[in-house]
N, C-alpha and C positions, 0 to 999 in steps of 0.2 A: 483401365478407365481413360476415358478422353479428357484432356486438360481441362475443357470448358466444364464438364460434368463435375469434375474433382474440385473445381474452384467454387461451383455453386453449392456443392455438398459442404464444403469447408465453411462458406459463409453462412450457411445454414445452422452448421453445428456451432460456430462461434456466437451467432446472435442467440440461440437457444440457451447455451451455457451461461454467457455473459448477462444477458437480459432476463432470462427465465429464473435463474436461481435467485437474484436479488428480489425479484417480484414474489416468489415464494415466501421470502423472509420478511417482507416489508410490513406485514401484519403483525409479525412476532407470534402469530398463533400455531404456525406450523413447526418452526424451529427458532430458537434465539439466534441471532447473527454470529454471535462469538462460538457457538457450538459446531459450526460448518468448517472454520477454517483448518483444524487440525487434521480432521478426516480427509477433507478435499486435498490438503498438503501431502497427506501419505499416499493417496491415490495418484497424484501427479508424479510423485517421486518414483512410484512403481512404474508408470507409463514411461517416464523419461529413461528409467534404468533398461527397459526393453528396447529402446531405440539404439541402433547400430552406431549411429554418429554421436552418441552422448556419452560422456565421461563422467563417472560419479564426482570426481574431484571438482567438477564445474559447480557442485552445490556448495563448496567450502573455500574455493579458489580465492585467495586475497592478495594476489600479486599486482598491487597498484603502485604507480610511481608516487614517490614522497611529495612532489609538486602537488600531485591530484588530492592527496590527503590534506595538504594545508590549504589549498584553494577552497575545497568543500567543506572543510572544518570552519573557514572563515565565513563562508555563505550560511552554514547552519546557526553560527552564533550570531551573525547579523540578523536572520530570520527571527530567531529567538528574542533579540532585543526589540525588533519591530513588533512582535505580537505583544510583547509585554507592555510597550508604549500604548499599542491599540486597545489593549484591554484597559489600561489605567485611564485612557481619554474616555472610551465609549462604555465601558462596562465596570467601573471601578468598584462597584460592590462585589464583583467576582474575581477580582485580582487575587491570585494565589489561593482560590478557594479551596482546592483539594488538599494541598499540604496544610493549609490553616485548619481545615476541617476533618481531615482523616489522615494523618501522617503516615499511618501503617500501610494503607492502601497505596498512598503515593510513592513510598519506598518499595513496596511490592512491585508496582508498575514499572519501576526503573530497571528491575531484573527480569520480569516475565513478559512486558509488552514487545521489547525488541525480538525476543526468541519466538513467542507463541503467536504474535499478530504480525508485526512488521515483516519478519523474514517468510512468513506463509504467504503474505500478500505480493512480496516481491517475486517469489517463486511463481505466483500465479499470473501476475499482471506484467511481468518483465520477461523472465526465463522462458515459462511455458508458451507465452503469447509468441515470443520470437521463434522458439523451436518448432512449434505446431503450426503456426499460420504465415510464416515466411513465404510460402508459395503464393498467398493471396495479398500479403501486405509486403509490398517490396520497397526497400529504400528506408532511409533514417526518418524523414519527416512524416510519411504515413504511419510508420510504426510508433513514433513518438505520440502523434495524435491519437491514434486508435488506443494506445496503452492509457493515455491520460483520461480519454472520454470514458473508457470502461471502468478504470479505476475510480473516477469520480461518481460514475453511475452506481457502482455497487455500494456507495455510501447512502443512497436514498433510505435505506433501512433505519437512518437516524432521524430523518424528517427535519434537516435543517439545511437551509440555503447556504449558509455560511460554510458548513461541512462540505458541500457539493464544490463551492467555489475554491476553497483551500485545497482540496483533494485534487482538483483539475489542475491548478498551479504546480502542486506538488508532483502530481503525476507527469507533467511535462518535464520537470527537473529531474526526477529520478529515472525517467525512461532515456533521457539524454545521456545521463552518467552511465547508466547500464550498457546503452549501445556504444558507448566510448570504451568502457572498463571491460565489459563482459564478465563483471564480478558480481553475482547475485548477493553474496556476503557483504560486500561494500556497501552496496546500496540500501541493504537492509540496515547496516549500521547507522547510514545517513537518515533513514526512514525512522528508525528506532529513536534517534536523537530528536528529530523534528517532532515526533508524536510525544515524546516525554515533555519537549517544551509547551506543547498545547495543553497537556494535563497540568502542567506546573503553573502557567501563567494565568489560567482561569477560563480555558475554552474547552475543558473536557466533556462538559455537558452537551456539546455538539456533536461529540463522538462516542458518547456512551449513554445509552438511553436512561438508564438506572443511577446514574452517578449521583445526582442530587439527594437520593434517599441515603446515601452513605456518608454525607457531610453535614 
């Protein structure tokens, strides 16, 4: 296959997958957004396993320098503090709404969100994107931007501008960290922590369509 033809086909594939699937989910009438992540994760793991340049340990590798843990831990805690302050100022009625309204679901999210949501998203928007489309997305800056844009766009299913803004910012951060560490498990831990802060401080309704029904 000619290089130009291959590039065109890869761009078409990327657009169809990254834009088409969220569009199918946006009405919620075809499939619920949460029902797609695990099947998609399994499909991508099978795809990656079949690639000659892929080692299965890449999915669980956690060899990250201690300094990287400390720096990113500080960043995550600082973001959590900023989000808490923001909700307290702009939406005080929602401050800690989930833990106050349904502490059992809040505790469940602590265990299940990082595994079944954050990890799946990181495999899709960080690892798979880099592995599959490095031929057309070359270099750190293009990769980070495409990753953040697609990651943010996927959240249109929640019909929240704030969700799109926050996920774009988080997408840039997580893509940079993944590009530097190449540890999908590490960025999944960061993603899980950030997501848990979101649901804790009172912003979960922007990332879970039915949340207010449960509190």
